[in-house]
C-alpha positions, 0 to 999 in steps of 0.5 A: 479452491481452484475455482476461487483461485481462477476467479481471483486471477480474473478479478486481478486482471480486471482491476489491473486493466483499469489503467493500461500503460506500456513499457517494461524494464529488466530488473536485477537478476535476483528480483522478480520481473519488474514492469515499469509504469511510466507516463510522465504528466505535467502538473501544478506546483507543490508546498514543501520547505526543505529549510523548515524547522519542522523535520517532516515539512523539511523531509528529513530522514528523522521523520521517516524514523518517527513514522516507523516507530509509530507503525511499530507501536501500533502493530505490535499489540495487534500482532500479540492479539492476533487481530486481523488488522495486524496484517496490513499493519505489518505490510505498512511497517515493512514497506516503510522500513524498506522505503527508508533504506531506499531513501538513504541510498544515493541516487535512488530518488531524484529528491529523497527529502521531498519523498520523505515528506510525502511518506509521512503525509501518506502515513497520516491518512492511514493513522487517522482512518484507523483511529477514527474507526477504532473510536467508532467515528464511522462517519469520518472513515472513508468507505474503502477503509471501512470495508478493510477494517470491518473485514478484519474485525469480522475475520471475513477475509484471508490474510492476503485479503487484509493486505490488499484491502489495506493497500486498496484503500490507501493507494486507490483512495488516499494516495491521490489526495496526498499527491494533490496536496503535496504537489506533482511538480518541482519548483522549476516546473518539471514533474515529480513522476519519476520519483513516484514511479521509482517507488514501484521498484522497491515495492516490486522487491518487498512484496514477495518477502512480505507475503512470505513473512505474513505466511510465516507469522499469521496464515500459512499459504499467503505466499502461495508456497502451499498451493495457488494463492488467491492473489499471486505475487506477479499479479499482486504487484502489477495490480498495485503498480496500476493502482499507483498509476491511477492515483497519479492520474486522479491527483492530476484530475484533482489539481486541474479541477476548474472549480469546487464543484468539479473537484467535488465530482473528482473526489466522489469518483475517487471515493467510489472507485476505491470502495468498489475495488475493495468491495470486489476484493473483499468478496474474492478474498473471503473465506468460503462457505466451509472455511473460517479463520479458526485455523489461522487464528490458532496458527497465529496464537502459536507463531505470531512471535516467530519472526522468520529471518526473511531477507528483504529488498535489495539486500537490505538487512532484515528489518527486525 
């Protein structure tokens, strides 16, 4: 177990070092240390219409509520069945619930409605990938997502692996396309990078209680409370923050590609990067030769409905 923990930590360092950016900031006393990855970059314009009758195009909070309802609708039957895909479903649900709180907090974002618009566009990439996979349309599913969904179906990886494989596909692959699609600058030409980086603050706060809830509901030890976790809290968040920085820079590459051929090369590099990261994660998070998911599945069968009263980010009410 210790050898696997050390190997996983080395993998985390390797993946996190793919983007090296300086800068730190002091977090709230009750929150874990927050390292702010900031490097504001110029970019192109965006399509977003706050006057649209479509509340998602207009970035209204009702659209975020729709996304949360859809995530809950998808998560609950997976949880009841102890499907391993439920773990990332829970991670995304809790993250979006916490995002909603942040969006409604005055001054948290510079342009909360734009980020609301981003939130639903981003979620749609996950919904589409999962639906194509569930329908057996594997050709339509990006390779990084195939690795994540297949590992869950095969019960190949631990619950922490389900979380980070989902995040790996969604952030390393999907996020760059979403950012390029919705745009990286405001109408006045200034960058939206500040709000992009601001997301890291609530992700920093939500990761720890999320892992605790996964540990309580699906697989004990996911939060590291029972011993060394394969991906500890601090390394987990810093890896995620570095992925988000990479996604921003990949979005820059997409929007600045001079022609279709150049963009295709960028797209292929994004697909390859996301798939390669997930392949490494799947290997590092897999059950060992003398391990299986049997105890996890038995635990889930007994505890999946026992949602522990875990406090989420910034004093936000527990989202149950």
